[in-house]
N, C-alpha and C positions, 0 to 999 in steps of 0.2 A: 504494500500500500504506500502510495507516494503523496506527498504534499509539498508545495513550494511556498516558502516563507520569506518575506522581506520586511525590513524595518530598521530604524536607527534608534539606539544601538541595535546590533544584531540580536534578534530575540532568541530566547531559550525555548526548547520544544520538548514536550512530554507526550507520551501515548497512554491512553487508558482503554481498558476493556470493561464495559458495563460499570463504569465509574471507578474501577480499581486501576491504579498506576501499574504499568507494565515495566518490569525490570529486565535488562538484558540478561540472557542465559543461553544455553546451548541450542535452544529451539527458537529464540527470539533475538533478532539482531537489528540494531538501529544504525542506519548509515546516513552520512551527510555528504552530498556532492558539492563540487565547487560552484555550480550554478544555483545553489540555494535549495535544492530539492532534498527533502528528508524522506527516508524510506524505512518502513517497518517490514522486515522479512521474517516470515514464519515458515520453518522447514523442519519436519514435515507438518502439514496441517492435520489436525484431528478434530473430532466433534466438539472437544472442549474449547476450541478456538472460535466457535461461532458466537456472535453477539454484536453489540454496538460499540464501535471503536470511535474514540474521540482524540483528535489531534489538537493540543493546546499550545499556542505560541504566546510568549509574554516577554516584555521588557519594561524599563522604567516608565515608558510612555503609556503602557496599557496591555491589554490581553485580547486575544481573538482565538476562536476555535471552530472546528467543523466536525460533523459526525458522519459516519457511514456504517452500514450494517454488512457484516460478513455472514453469509449463509454457507454452511458446509454440507454438501450433499453426501449421503451415504454412498460408499463405493458399491457399484453394482456387482452382485455376486454372480459368477458364472458357474453353471453346472452343465457338464457334458450330457448330451442326449442319451436316453436309455429307453428300451422298450419294456413297458409294463406287461403288455400282451403282444406276442409275436404273431406274424402271419401263420396260418395253418394250411396244410395241404387240403385241397378241396376238389370234389368231383361233382359234375352236374350233367344231366341229360341234355343233349343238343336241343336248342329251341326254348329252354327254360332260363329264367334269370339266375344269376349267381352273385354272391356278395363276398368279397375278401376284405378282412378288416384286421386292425391292430390298434395298439394304444401306445403313445410315446410321451415322455416327459423331458424337460430340459429348461435351463434358464440362461439366456432368454429363450422363448419357445423357438424350436428349430425350424428351419426351412425343410420342406418335404419334397422328395423326388420319387416318382414312380418309374419303374422300368419293366419291360417284358423282354426277357433274354438280354440283349445289349442295346435295345431300342428304347429311348426315353419316351414316356407318355406325358405330354406337356399340356394337353387341353382336352376338354370334354368333346364327345362326339354324340351322334344320335343314339348310339348303343352303349357307350362307355362314359361313365361320369365318376369323378373323384370328389370326395367330401371330407371335411374335418370340422370339429367343434371345439369349444373352449375347454373341454375336459381332456383333450389329447387324443380323442378317438379319430382314427383315419379309416376310410373305407373306399373301395372301388366297387361300383355296381356295373355289371355287364348284363344287358337285357335286350334281346335274348342272346344266350351264349351260342357261338358257332364253333365248328371243329377248329377253325383257324385261331381261336382264342386260347387253345391249349398251350401250355408252356410254363416256364419258370418266371415268377413275378418277384420283384424286389422293391422294397420301400427303404429309402435312405433318409435319415434325419441329420441335419447339420446346423451347428451354431458356432460361436467363437471358441467354445471350449472343446469341440471335437465332432466326430461324425460316427454314426452307427447304422447298421443295415440289418434287415430281416428278409429272408427269402422263403418262398413256398411254391408248390406246384399246383397248377390248375389242370385237371383232366376233364375233357368234354367227351362224353360217351354217346355212341349212336343210340338214338331212341328207337327201340324195337316196337314194331307195330304188328300185332297178331291179326292174321287174316282168318276169316270164317270159312271153314271147309264144309261144303254142303254134304248132307247125309246121303248115303247110297240110295238109289231108287231101284226097286225091284221091278223087273219086267217079265212078261210071259215068255216061256220057252219058244224059241223060233229056230229056223234053219239058218239064220244069218250068223256069219262068223265075225261080225264087227260089233264092237261095243264102244260107246263114247266114254272117254276118260277125261280127268281133269288135265289142265295144262301141264302139270308136273308128271303126267304119265306118258303112255305110248302116244306117238304122233299119228293119230287116226283122223283122216279128213272128215269123215261123216259116218253116222250110223243111223239105222232106221228101225223103227218098229215093223212088225209084219205088215202093218197098214201103210208102210212107206212114209210115215210122217217123221220129219227130222227131230232129233233131240235138241233142246236148247243148249247153247255153248256153255261149257263148264260143268255139265251134268255128270254126276258120278253114277254109273249103272252097274248093278250086279246081274249076272246071268248064269244060270245053271249050265248053259251050253259051252262056257269058256273053260 
């Protein structure tokens, strides 16, 4: 803290903190420069140094002073990021939504980066969205999941104190669709050597009842003649 003093005769100067005179010691130094600037140097500054400082200059002709307030801000504590809950391996059927989530802490709150394999995921799309809240929960929602979404996903958290990552795999399974197989249809014995089978069976172009009427496509027929 500096102040410039002038007067005749040259004034004496004292410093006070909250009305108490400050004495020079290993933490407080008082300097005077040739141009009349008086300086109070505090090194290092602690929370005890906060308060109202008064610079008082006086000589035989009188006295003058000024005040200033020193505010000492607490040093910001840095804490490296850490995952309270890590990503978990996840599987989903193709066409369904899937959610991958974790929870991170750190001071200050870290920057978050998502990756699939070695490719950064930097913005939301029509299917993929990334979210985070004030409690450190992070999630990625894929809706719907496609086969191309399968792979290794990584979340990295970084602040001034460090960086940490968590990785998990997403598997996208083929969605099995069960088809209905018609029940076999009984027919009257005939001299025909042909029978209509389903598409999974013998490749027979056509089969006829004795009355020569065609069977519907895909009909499964049982015959005692076969």
